[in-house]
N, C-alpha and C positions, 0 to 999 in steps of 0.2 A: 504493500500500500504506500502511496506517495505522500498522503497527507501527514502522517506522523513525522516523516522525514522533514517535510517543509516546515512544520511548526517547531520542530527541534532547531532548525536553522534560524527561524525567526527569533528564537530566544537569544541566539548568539549575536544577532545584528540589530537588536532592539533600538539602540540610539540612532541608527541610520534609516529607520522605517519611514515610509511615506504614509499619508493618511489613508490611502487606498488599502494598505495592508490591514489596518484596523477594521475597515469595512468588510474586507474579505474574512477576517477572523470572526467578526460578529455574524456574518452571513452563515459561516460554518456552524457557529454555536446555535443559531436559531433554526436553521433549515436542513442541516445535514442529518439524515436518518441514522447514521452510524454513531452509536453511543461513545465509542472510543475517540472518534474525531471530535465529538462535542466536548468530551472531557479535556482533551488536549487544548482545544480552543479556549475553554473556560480558564484553564490554568494559565495559559499565556496571557489572556486578557486581564486576569487578576494581577499578574506581575506588571503588565503594561500600565494598569490603572494607578499603581503606586510609584511608577518611574518618574524621573524629572521631566520626561517628554510629555507627560500627561497634561501639563499646563498649556502646551501648544495644541495637541491633537483634540482635546476635549471641545475647544471652541469650534474647530472645523467640523467635528461630528454633529454639532448643533445646527449646521447649515440647513436651510429650508428644503433643499433638494434631497435630504436624507430621509429614510423611512423612520417612523417613530422608535423602533427598537434600537436603531443606531443612535438617534438623538438621546434616548434614555440613557444609554451607556455613557455618552458624553457628559450628561448632567450628573450622573452618579459618580463619574470620575472627578468632577469638580467638587462635589460634596466630600468625597474621600480625601482629596488633597487639603481642603479647607479644615475639615474636622480632625484629621489625624496628623497632618504635616504643616500645621499653622506656622510653626517656627521657621519654615522655609520661605515664608512670604516676607519680603522687605517691607518695612513700615511705610515707605513712600509709595507703595503699590496698593495700599488698602483702598484708597479712594477710587482708583481706576477699576479695581476688581468689583467694588460695590456698584459703580456705574454700569459696568458691563452686565452684571447680574440683573439690575433693574431693567436694563434694556431687553435682555433675553426673556425675562418674565413677562414684560409687556408684549413681546412678539408671540409668546406661547399662550397668552391669556385666551386666545381664540383657537388654540391648536390642541395638541395632544394633552389630555388631562394628566397622564402619568409623567410626562416630561415636565409639565408645569409644576407638579408637586415636588419633583426632585430638585428643580431649580429653586423653588421656595425654601426647601430644606437647606440647600447650599447657602442661600442668603441668610437664613436664620442662623446657621452655624457661624457665618462671618460676623453677624451681629453679636452673638454670644461671646465671641473671641475679642471683640472690640469694645463691648460695653464694660463700664460706663465711661472709661477714660477717652479712648480714641473715637468713639461714636456715641456721644451723649444724645439723649432724645432720639434713639434709633427708631422706636415705634412711631413716635410722632412724625418723623421724617417719612417713614413708610406710608403712613396715612396721607400725608400731604402730597407725596409723589403720585400716588395712584388716584387721588381725587382731582389732580390737574387734568385739564382737557389736552388732547393732542395725541400724536402718534398713530392716528388712524385706527384706534381701538375704541369700540363703543363702550359706553359707560357701564353697562351690565357686565361685560367681560372684565373690565378693569376692577369693578366692585368684587366680583367673584375671585379674581386673582389676589386682591388685597386680603379678602377673608381667608383664602387658603394660606397665604403667608402668615397672617396673624394666628391661624390655627396651629400650624406646624411649629411656630416659634416656641411655645411652652413645651410641646412634645419633644422637640429637639433638646431643650434644656434638660428634660427628665432623663434622657439617654446619653447626654454629652459626656465627654471624657475630661471635663474641666477638673483641675485640681480642687481639693476640698475648699481651700481658702478662696479660690475664684468663684466657686459655686455660691458661696454666701454673698459675695459682692454682686454677682449677676442676678441672683434671686431678688436682692434688694432693689437693684435697678429695674428689673421687670415689674416688681410691685409698684414702683413709682410710675411706670408707664401705663398702668391700668387706667389712669385718668384720661389717657388718649384713646383707649380702646372702648371703654364703657359707653361714652356718649354716642360713638359711631354705631355700636351694636343696638343701643336703644332706638336710635333714629331709624335704622333699617328694619328693626322688628316691629316698630309701631306704625310705620308708613303703610297705608292701605294699598298703595300701588306697588309695594315690594313683591316681586315674583316669589313663588313658593320655594324655588331653588335657592334664592338669596336668603330667605328666612331660615331654611334648613341649615345653610352654611353658617349663619349667625349663631344658631343654637349649638352647632358643633364647636364653634370658636369659643363660646361661653364655657362649654364643658371642658375645653382644654385649659382655659385661663384659671378657672376656679381650683384646678388641681395645684396651682401655685400658692394655695392658701390665701386667695383674695378674701379680705374680710367680708363676712356675710352681710354686714350692714351696708357695704359698698356695692354689693351685687343684688341687694334686696329688690330694687325696682325691676331688674332684668329677670329675676326669679319669678316675680309676680307676672311679668309678661309671658314667661314660659307656661304658667298655668293657663293663661289665655290661649296659648297655642294648642293645648291638649285636645280640644274638640276637632281640630283639623287632622284627619287620618294621615295626611302626608307628612305632617310635622310631629305626630304623636310620639314616635320612638325617640327622636332626637330631643324633644322637649323633656321626656321622662329622664333621659340620660343626663341632661343638663341640671334638672332639679335634684336628682339623686346625688350627682357629684357635688353640687353646691352645699347641700345640707349634711353631707357625710364628712366634710372636712373637719379634722380634730378641733380646729380653732373656733368652729362655728358655735360651740356651746357657750361661748362668752357673750353672744349677742341674744340675750334672753328676750328682749322686746321683739326682735325680728322673728325669733322662733315662735313666740306667742301669736304673731300675725299669720304665720304659716299654718297653724293648726286649723283655723276655720277654712282656709283655702283648700286644705286636704279634705276636710269633712265635706266641703261642697262638691267633691268628686263622687260622692256616694250614689247619686242618681245616675251618673254616667256608668258607674260600676254595675249597678243593678241592671241597667239596660244591656250592658255587655254580657252579663250572666244570662239574661233571658234570650239573647240572640246567639249565645254560644260563641261569643267573640273572645277567645282565650288570650289573644295578644293584648287587648285592652285591659282585661282583668289583671293580667300579669303586670302590666305597666303601672296601673293605679295602685295595686298592692305593693309594688316595689317602693313607690313614693311613701305610702303610709307606714310601711315597715321601717324604711330608712329613717324617717323622722322619729318614730317611736324607739327604735333600737339604739340610735345614736344619742338620743337626748331624753331618755326615760327619767334619769335622776333630775335633770334640770326642770323638766315639766312637772314631775311629781312635787318638787319643792315650791312650785307656784300655787300655793294653797287656795288663792283666790280664783284660780282657773281650773280647779279640780274637775269640774263637770265637763269642760271641753276636752281635757286629757282622757277622762273616762269614756267620752264619746269616741275618741280616736282609738282607744283600746277595743271598744266594741266594734268599730269598723274593721280592725284587724281580726277580731273574732269572726266576723262575717267572712273575711277572706280565708280564715282557717277552715271554716265549715262550708266553703263554697260547694254547691251541688256538683255531683258527678264523682266518678271513680278515678283516682290518680293512678297512672298517668294517661289514661285513655280519654276521659271526658274533661279533665282539667289538669293543669300543671301549676296552679297558683298556690295551693294551700301549703306546699312544702316550704315556700319562702318565709312563712311566718314563724316557724318553730323556734328559730334562734331568738326571736323577739321575746317569747315567753320565758326563756331562760334569763334573758337580760333583765326584764321587768322584775322577775322574782328576786334576782340577785340584788337589785337596787333596793327593793322593799326590805329585804332581810338585812341589809347593811345599815339601816337607820338605827339610831339608839332606840331603846325599848319602848319609850312612851310614844314616839312618832310611829314606830313600827306597828304598834297596836292599832293606831288610827288607820294606817294604810291597810292592815290586814282586815279590818272591819269592812272596808270598801271592796277589797280585791279577793278575799277568800271566796265569796260567791262567784266571782268571775272565773276563778280557777276551777271551781266545781263544774261550772258550765263548760269550761275548756275540756275537762275530762270527758264529759258527755260528747262533746263535738269530736274529740280525737278518737274515741271508741267508735263513733258512727263512721268516721272517715276510714278507720281501720277495717271495717267490715268488708268481707269478700262480696263480689257481685253474685248474681245467680249462677248456678252451675253452667247453664247454657252460655251466658255471656262470658264467663271466665274461660270456658273452653275455646272461645273465639279469639282470645288474646294471643298475641305472639309471645314467644319465649322471652324476648327482650322486655316486653311490657310486664310480664309476670315477675321478672327479676327486679325491675324498677319498683313495682308494687311491694315486693318483699323488702327492699331496702327502705322504702317509705315507711313501712310498718315498723322496721327496726328504729327509725328516727322517732316515730310516735312512742315506741316502747321506752326509749331513752328519755323523752320528754315526760312521760308519766312517772318514771322513776324519780326524776328531778322534782316534779310537782309534789310528790309524796313528802318531800322535806318541808313544804309549807303546810300541807293539809294533814299530814300525819295519819294516825289510826282512823280518824273519821273517814278518810278516803276509802280504806278497806271496808269499813262498815257500810259505806254507801254502795260500793260495788257488790258486797255480799247481799244486801237487801234487794238490790235489783235482780241479781241472779236467782235469789230465792223466790221472788215473786214470779219470775219468768218460768222457773221449773215446776212450780206448784200450782200454777194457774191452769187448770184443766179446761176452762171454758174458752180461752183464747189460744189458738195455735201458735206455737213458738217457731220462729225461723232459726235454723242452725247458725246463721250468720250472727244473729244477735247474741246467742249464747256463746259462740266462739269469741266474739269481741270482748265480752265481759271477762271470760277466762283469760284472754290475752292480757287484759289489764292487770289481773291478779299476778299472772306469770311475770309481767314486766317489772312489777314492784318486788316480788319475792325473790327474783334472781339476784338482786343486788342489795336489798334491804333486809335487815334482821327482823323477821316477822314472828320470831319464836314466842313473843309475849302478846301477840294479837289474839283477842278472844273470839275472832270470827273464823280462824283457820279450821278449828274442829268442825264447825258447821259447813265450811267449804268442802272439807274432805268427805263429810257425810252426803253432800249434794252430788259429788262427782259420779257415784254409781247410778244416780237417777237420770243422768244425761242420756238421751237417746242418740247414741253415736252412730249416725248414718251417713257420715261424710268424712272423707280423708282429711280435709283441712281441720275440721273439728276434732277428729281423733288425734291428729298431730298436736294440736294445742292442749288437749287433755293430757297427753303424755308429757309435754314440756312443762305444764303446770305442776304435775306430780313431781317431776324432776326438780323443779325450782323449790319444792317444799321438802326435799330430802333431809335437810338439816333439822327441820321441824319434826319430821317423822322419827328421826333418831332420838329426840326428846320425848316423843309420844308414840312409842312402838306399838301400843295397842291398836293404833289406826292403820298399821301396815296391812292387816287382813282386808281392809276395805279397798285398797288400791293396787296391791301387788297382783291379784288375779287379772286386773285390767292390763297391767304391763306385760305379764307373761302371755296373755292372749294376743296382744298386739305384736309380740315378737314374731308371730307366724305370718304377719302381713308384710310383704316386701315394700308396699307403699308407705309403711310406717317405720321403715328400717332405721333411719337416723334418729327419730324421736324416741322410739321404743328402746333401742339399744343404749342410747346416751342416758335415758332415764334409769334403766336398770343399772347401768354403771354407777350413776350418782347414788342410787339407793344402796348398792352393795358397798360403796366406799363409805358412806355416812352411817349406815345402819348395820354394818356387818356383824356386830355383837348381838343383834336382835334377830338375825336371820337363820341361825342353825335350825329352828323348827321348819323353815321353808327351804332349806338347802337342797334336799333331795329333789324336790319339785323343780327348783330353779335350774339345777344341773341337768335334769332330764329334759326340760323344755329347751334349754340352750343346746344340748347335744343334738336334739332333734332338728332344730333349725339349721345348725351347722352342717349336719349330714345332708339335709335337703338342699343346702347351698342357696338358701333364701336371700341372704344378705351379700352385699358387695364386700370386697376385700377389707376396706377400712373399717366397716361395721363389724366384720368378723374379728378383727383385732381388738376393737373396743369390747366386744362380748367376752373375749378371753381375759381382758383386763378386769372386767366385772367379776368373772369367776375367780380370778386371782384374789381380789378383795374378799370375796365370799369365803373361799377356802381358808384364808388366813386366820379366821376366827374359830376354826374347828380343831378338835384334838388331832394329833399327828396321825393316828391310825385312820381317822375319817378322811383326813387330807389325802393320805396315800391311796385309800380305797377309791375316792372320787377321782384322783389323778389317774389312777390305773384305768378306770372306766372311761375317763374323758379323752385321754391321749393315746390309748392302745390302738384305736383304728387308724390314727395318723402315723403311729410308729410302723404299723404293718404296711401302710401305703408307702411310707418312706423306704422301707426295706425293699419293696417291690421296685420302686423308682431307682434305687441305688444299683439294682442289678441290670437296669436297662441301658442301652447305648444312649449317651447324651444327645438330646435334641431340644428344640425350642419349647415344645409342649411340656415335656416332663421337667424342664428347667423351671417353668412358671409354677408347676405343682410343688416342686421341692421348695422354692422360695416361699410359697404360701404356707406350707406346713411349718417350716422353720420360723416364719413370722408369727404364726399362732403360738408356738412354744415360747418364743422370746417375749411376746406380749403377756402371756400367762405368768411367766416368771418375773415380769416387771413389777407386778403388784402382789405376788404371793409372798408375804413377809410375816412369819410367825413371831419374829423378834419384837414387833410393835405391840404385841399383847402385853408383855411385861412393862414396856416403856409407858404405854398409855395408862396402865393401871397405876404406875408410880406417879405419873403426872396428874392423876385425878381426872383425866379427860374421858375415861370410861369407868362406869361403876364396877367395883370389884366382882360383883356377881356375874358380870357379863364376860369377864376375861377367863380364858382357859388357864390351867395351872402350867408352870414351867414345863417345857417340852424336852424330854430326854432324847439322847441320840442325835444323829446327824439331821440336818435340815432336810425336809421332804424334797425341796428343789435339788439339793445335792444328790440325794438318793436317785432321783429320776435322771439327772445328768450323768451320773456314773453308769446307769443302766444303758443309756443310749450313746455313750461316748464312742464306743467302737463303731456304731452305725454312722455317727457323724464323721468319723475318720474315713470310713468307706466312701461316703458321699464326697468328701473333700478330695480323695484320691482321684476321682473321675472329673471333678469340676474345679480343680485348683487354679486353672487358667481363666476362670470366669469370675470377674470381680463382684458381680451381683450375688452369686451363690456364696462366695467367700464372705462377703459383707453380711449376708443373712446368717451364716454360721457364727461369725464373730458377734453379731448382735445378741444371739442367745446368751453367750457367756458374758458379754459386756453388761447387759441389763441385769443378769443374775448377780454379777459382782457388785454393781451399784446398789442393788436391793439388799443383798445378804451381807455385804461388807466382810467382816472377819469370819462369819459363818461359812463363807465359801472356801475356807482354808483347806479342807480335804481334797479339793480339786486343783490346788495351786501347782503341784509338781507335774501332774500329767498334762495340764493345760499349757504350762510353760514349755514343756517338751514339744507338744503339738504345734504351738505357735512358732517356736524356733524352726521346726521342720517346714512349716508353711512358708515362713518368710525367707528362709534360705533357698527354697525352690523357686517360688515366684513372689517377690516382695509386693505387698499391696497395702494401701493406706488403712484399710479397716483393721488389719493385723497390728499396725502401729498404734492405732487408737486403743485397742484392747490391751496392748502391752503397757501403754501409759497408765491405764486404770490399774493394772496389776502392780506396777511399780509403785504407784501412788499409795496403794492400800497395804501392800505386804513387804515393801523393801525394808521397813524399819523393824520387822519381826525376825528375830534370830532364827527361828525354826524354818522360815521360808526364804531367808536371804540367799542361800546358795542357788536354788533354781531361778530366782528372780534375777540375781546377778548374772548368771550364765545367759539367761534370755536377753538381758539388756546389752551385754557385751556382744552377743551374736547379732542382734538387730542393728546395733551401732556399726559393727564391722561391715555387715552386708550393705547397709545404707551408704556408708562411706565408699565402699567399692563401686557402688553405682555412680556416685559423684565423681569418683576418680577414674571412671571408665575402665574398670577391670584391674586397677592397681592397688585395690584395697587389701589384697591378701598379704602384702608385705608389711602392713601396718598393724595387723591383728595382734601381734605380740607386744606392741608398745604399751606404754602406760595407759591406764583406763581412761584418762581425761584427754589424751592427745587426739583420739578420733573425734571426740566432741568438738574440740577447738578447730580442727581442720574441716570438719563437716560444716561448722558454723561459718568459717571464713569463705568456703565455697558457696554457701547459701546466700551470703551477702551480695554475691555477684549475679544472682538470678534475676530475671526480668520481672517476675511477678511481685508486686508490691506486698501482698499479704505474707509471702515467704520472708521477704527482707524485714518486715516489721516484727514478725515472730522471732526471727534470728536476733535482731537488735535487743528485743526484750529478754531473750535467753541470756545474752552476754551481760546485760545490766543486772540480771539476777545472779549470774554465776560469779562475776568478778569480785563482789564483796566477800566471797568465801575463800579468797586467796589467803587471808590471814589465819583461818582456822583449819584449812585442808592442805597440808604440805604437798601432797602429790599434785594438786591443782596449781599451787604456787610455782612448783618447778616447771610444769608444762608452760604456764603463762610466761615465766621468766625466759625460757628457751625459745618459745615460738610466738610470743605476743606481738612481735614486729609484723608478722603476717596479718594479724588482725588490724593493726594500725594502717598498714598498706591498703587493705581491702576497704576500710572506712574512708581513707583519703581518696581512693579511686572512685568511690561512689559520690563523694562530695565534689570531686573534680569534674563530674559530668557523666559518670557511668551509671548513675541512678536518677530516678525522677526527683525533681525538686520537692515534691510532696513528702519525701522520705527524710528530709534534712533534719527534722526534729529528732527522729529516731537515731540517726548517726550521731547527732550531738549528744544524745543520752549515753551512747557507748563511750564517746570521748570523755564525758564528764565522769563516768564510772571509772574509767582507766586513770583519770587524774586523781580521783579520791583514793583509789586502792593500789595504784602502781605509779606514783608520781615520778620517782627518780628514773624508772624504766621508760616512762612515756616521754620524758625529755630527750632521752637518747634515741628512742624509736622515731620520734618526730624529726629529729635532726637528720638521721640516716635515711628515712623514707623520703623526705623532701629534697634530698641532695641531688638526685639525678635530674638533669635538664629535661624540661618538658613534662615532668610529673608533679602533680596529677593533671596539669593542663599546660599547654604551650602558651597560653594567653597571660600567664602570671609571671612576675619578676621574682628574683631572689629576695629582694627586700619585702615584697608582699608575702612570700612564704615565711620569712623570719618573723614578720609582724604577726602573722596568724599563729605561729607556734608560741610566741611570747604571750599573746592574748589568751590562748587556751590554757597555758600553764599557770597563768595568774588567777584563773577563775576556778577555785575549788569549792566554792559555797553557792555561788549564784548560777543556778542551772539555766535560768531564763537568758542570762547574758551569754552563756556558751551557745545557746541556740541562735541568738542574734549574730554572734561572730561567725558561726558556720554558714548561716544564710548569706551573709555579706561575702564571705569567701567563695561560696559556690557561684554567686553572681559574677564575681571576677573571673573565676575559672571558665565560665560559660560565655563570657563576653557580653553579659547582660546588665552589668552594673550601671545604674543611672538611666536605664532605658525605660520607656513608657510601659513596655511589656512586663518588665520586672516589677514595676510599681503596681500593676493590676493584679499580679498573681496572688 
């Protein structure tokens, strides 16, 4: 292909290019169908855009005979040069550049909109770089220039161009790269220029003959300027005009945006009188809101709701404190309540109600933050409002009819689910204000609903009330509520004829699991419902998660039900009713359940529970490996590991001692080995057989390791009988095919058993073997010669090699390892000897990373290592730094000998101030990379 060669050549001869080459490159970018050619063109054009020649070619590309795409590139190049390379422009050229831009904007005011905008952004950038010293009154001059007649441009086009320029000016300020001190100066200058902008916007917005396009641009301009914290008192008149624009459908969206931006500025709360004037203006929108609801106009509903919520959410406290105007604020609150309860099902028939939920949090926070006497007054007014809110939210949370719900898309159903979660969070929060009375209120309604035989009950209504209970009980301690016994008594009376209702019944029972642990007599009322639901695949998540909660919280009360629970669980597992994740939860539930039984009962149930899986695993182990039996093996291993995760008989004694479980509920101390260990010892040979065939498959190895890792975490020192044989197996595994999961398991073993004399020999042998094998990988086969060296040498060399890896997490972990290891030089002589003999290698690796070999984001971690070396090996570090920095060009060819010496001296001086060491390293790395003092370095 010829194009790649041509563009490569263009890069070499950039200074000599003619304007036609830029046009050709742009044509290539926009119109060539070959993506490789497009990418080459784009790369070349980006380089051209920042080249010195851009000052010449950009004006030529704006020629009227060029197509808009080429003109746009020219305008963008101008903006890039002005915004990023301002220092390249001589002071005496400011005025001519400004004049040229004014001229070009006038030319394009009737031309391409996208080119006009880029030119306006370029002039805005020039203004920001010259305000206020070199170009005082910039905005006033912009207004004057575009209001003057002439240039053959009609007044409407000039007006729109001026508005575009005024709109992008604050936007460019928000994204500009001005230094912080300049930002403050320019913000102040722009604030003073509002006096030139406001009258113009008012005049254009109030003129009856102003075209709709002009008014829309005025509203956009206002939105842009108020983001500069224009005082609300100074924009009050314009905000009032925005309300006048709301009835116009063409201006509605931009007017809403302007109002919302104006009243949401942090400083606006200072202007209480203006805010009080806004309240009746917002209330006056209620008729327009009602009409929009009746007409199904969701966009208008959404916009008016945004205005009401923004005023209420941002200024609740200010408006609450105006006690003489409490009725108008209460009217605003009720207007927002109307928006919360807007008819229709979210998100299919309405999308407005979700906007209001944060307001109710905010209002409650403000009320509860007042001192007690004021709070009591506000609660008297607003508690009834919040009770009404609960009714509204539970109505909005109701499912539609089965037929309608079936017609919803999967995305709509997911949005509705998330919406209900938001409602649940709101109800939980509201409980903090309404307290136990809220639960009583819900219970009374549910009781009337379920006991009224004359009036048919919709399952949606029942489900919503239960959902309210569930929302509160999931996060609030309801153990002392006097309505929960009644609720538990009502649940069996519910006619569960719908999946959504059944799901909520299950989740509600799960949310009350802690209460059931304190009231075990009620278990018999709800446990049969849960076990029955286990057999329904549509209730998989809710039924299994609820059983797991009950087994975790109530395990000491479940022995009478254990046989039935295990039998039902076995049945659904054998029938494969549930998906993999729910099967794992179910095994965890059974682990909790079995933990409270005597050892002989545990072993009997374990035998019954896992024997079918062991038999299946034996059969699979004899088969030739293939994808199908691999999944089956991983599934069985996962079931075992999840069972062992929660099967912990040691907690019986602990919880009895702590008083968290009554003594009558706990089993006596269990003699003999832990049941999990017994089972693991029985299946150990089988697991080894599985490994022998699947050792090269990381997923199977990970599943095997997970069984032991979760068992070790749960059993801790009770795992001791398995240490020797597991250490041997791990060593064989890792020696044959090293895998990360084996390393994780080794870490667990070392952490728990390395300090125990009886287990130190196998743990030490495993650790040395794993270290040696890992090092040999790093050394690409040279590790065998190092095996016989001191125990700590492989660790040091492995760490040094890891510092040079490209993956940031690896380097971070390695730096942390060294900062933890080095302080032990004083109390571990073998470590001290290794560091003394080979510590220079560590210093060289750190300096290599600082010199440019590692990402700048890792410099704090390298600084930590240097700081630790300085604290623990000071005299050695001084020698190592001198020797390591001596070779020319190391760690970078960009630094001088004096800069190296200065760096060494600075580091060696700082043995206390870690923050200072980090600053020294960051400055040195910038020097090494040639970035010191650059704009890029400042931004990082």
